[in-house]
C-alpha positions in Angstrom: -10.8 -1.9 -30.2 -13.8 0.2 -29.2 -13.8 2.2 -25.9 -16.6 0.1 -24.6 -14.5 -3.0 -25.2 -11.6 -1.4 -23.5 -13.6 -0.4 -20.5 -15.6 -3.4 -20.2 -12.4 -5.8 -20.3 -10.9 -3.5 -17.6 -14.1 -3.7 -15.5 -14.4 -7.5 -15.8 -10.6 -8.1 -14.9 -10.9 -5.8 -11.8 -14.4 -7.4 -10.9 -12.6 -10.7 -11.0 -9.2 -10.2 -9.5 -9.9 -7.7 -6.7 -12.7 -9.8 -5.3 -10.9 -12.9 -5.6 -8.0 -11.4 -3.6 -10.5 -10.2 -1.0 -12.1 -13.7 -0.6 -8.6 -15.6 -0.6 -7.2 -13.1 2.0 -10.3 -13.3 4.3 -10.1 -17.1 4.0 -6.3 -17.1 4.9 -7.3 -15.0 8.1 -5.8 -11.7 6.7 -7.6 -8.9 8.4 -6.0 -6.0 6.3 -7.1 -7.5 2.7 -9.0 -4.2 1.8 -5.5 -2.3 2.0 -4.6 -3.9 -1.2 -7.2 -1.8 -3.2 -5.6 1.3 -1.8 -2.2 0.1 -2.9 -3.5 -1.0 -6.4 -4.8 2.6 -6.8 -1.5 4.0 -6.1 0.1 1.8 -8.7 -2.6 3.0 -11.2 -2.4 6.6 -10.3 1.5 6.4 -10.7 0.9 5.3 -14.4 0.6 1.6 -14.0 4.2 1.3 -15.1 5.7 -2.2 -14.4 9.1 -0.6 -13.9 7.8 1.4 -11.0 6.3 -1.7 -9.1 9.1 -2.7 -7.1 9.9 1.0 -6.0 6.4 1.5 -5.1 6.3 -1.8 -3.2 9.4 -0.7 -1.3 8.0 2.5 -0.5 4.7 1.0 0.9 6.7 -1.5 3.0 8.9 1.2 4.3 5.8 3.3 5.2 4.3 0.3 6.8 7.1 -0.2 9.1 7.2 3.5 9.7 3.6 3.6 10.6 4.3 0.8 13.2 7.1 2.8 14.6 5.0 5.9 14.8 2.4 4.0 16.9 5.1 2.3 19.0 6.6 5.7 19.7 3.3 7.3 20.8 2.7 4.4 23.2 6.4 4.6 24.6 6.4 8.4 25.0 2.8 9.1 26.0 1.9 10.6 29.3 4.1 13.5 30.1 2.7 16.0 27.4 -0.4 16.7 25.6 -1.2 13.7 23.3 -2.0 16.1 20.4 1.6 17.8 20.9 3.0 14.2 21.1 1.2 13.2 17.9 2.4 16.3 16.2 6.0 15.8 17.2 6.2 12.0 16.4 4.6 12.6 12.9 6.9 15.6 12.3 10.0 13.6 13.1 9.0 10.4 11.0 7.5 12.3 8.0 10.6 14.5 7.7 13.0 11.3 8.2 10.8 9.7 5.3 11.4 12.4 2.9 15.2 12.5 3.6 15.4 8.8 3.2 13.3 8.8 -0.1 15.4 11.8 -1.4 18.6 10.0 -0.9 17.4 6.6 -1.8 15.0 7.8 -4.6 16.0 4.8 -6.9 14.8 2.4 -4.2 11.8 4.1 -2.4 8.8 6.0 -3.9 8.0 9.0 -1.3 4.3 8.9 -2.2 4.1 5.2 -1.5 6.0 5.6 1.7 3.6 8.2 3.1 0.7 6.3 1.8 2.0 3.1 3.5 2.6 5.0 6.6 -0.9 6.4 6.6 -2.4 2.9 5.8 -0.4 1.3 8.8 -1.4 4.0 11.2 -5.0 3.7 10.6 -5.0 0.0 10.8 -3.0 0.0 13.9 -5.1 2.5 15.6 -8.2 0.4 14.9 -6.7 -2.8 16.1 -5.8 -4.3 19.6 -2.3 -3.1 20.7 -1.6 -7.0 21.3 -2.0 -7.7 17.6 -0.1 -4.9 16.3 3.1 -6.9 15.1 0.6 -9.5 13.4 -1.2 -6.6 11.8 2.2 -5.1 10.5 2.7 -8.4 8.5 -1.0 -8.6 7.4 -0.7 -5.2 6.1 2.6 -5.9 4.5 1.0 -8.9 2.6 -2.0 -6.8 1.5 0.4 -4.0 0.2 2.4 -6.6 -1.8 -0.8 -8.1 -3.2 -2.3 -4.9 -4.1 0.8 -3.8 -6.2 1.5 -7.1 -7.7 -1.9 -9.0 -7.9 -4.5 -6.4 -8.3 -2.2 -3.6 -9.9 0.3 -5.3 -12.1 -1.5 -8.5 -12.9 -4.6 -6.6 -13.9 -3.0 -4.1 -15.9 -0.7 -6.6 -17.7 -3.7 -8.7 -18.6 -5.6 -5.8 -19.8 -2.9 -4.7 -22.0 -2.7 -8.2 -23.6 -6.3 -8.1 -24.2 -6.4 -4.4 -25.6 -3.3 -4.9 -27.5 -2.8 -8.5 -28.4 0.5 -8.2 -30.0 2.0 -6.0 -27.1 4.6 -8.1 -25.2 5.3 -5.4 -22.5 
């Protein structure tokens, strides 16, 4: 298949699947649908390997919870010391723990995904009303799962079938 057909088929799939997710998630009331594109990008940059999708998903979800815990810790511990020092200390502890968890559970969690999930979650939570943080945690988790499985896996698997019709992988 020519390069233009390979690129065009991928462009068409992404142009259909990603906006379809965006429309469906917005219709369903999910405020974090765009996070799915970041997660899909992480899947692609990791090689678009189906065998890594679960580990990446679990890493993102672990990082999502971690981000929630970072924001909750900052809220609970705030007041006594400089907010910048507190931010450093909380991120220091949670980042180091993430590395150790992923080191010892490397068959379960992807560290890059965990750190990405943590950054996504922290960003979303910092921009949202504290009264909605728990809801946003769930919305972000749904977007992360959709990013890996709907935008990432579905798109790459369909593309492989188009580019290599005999490929069953």
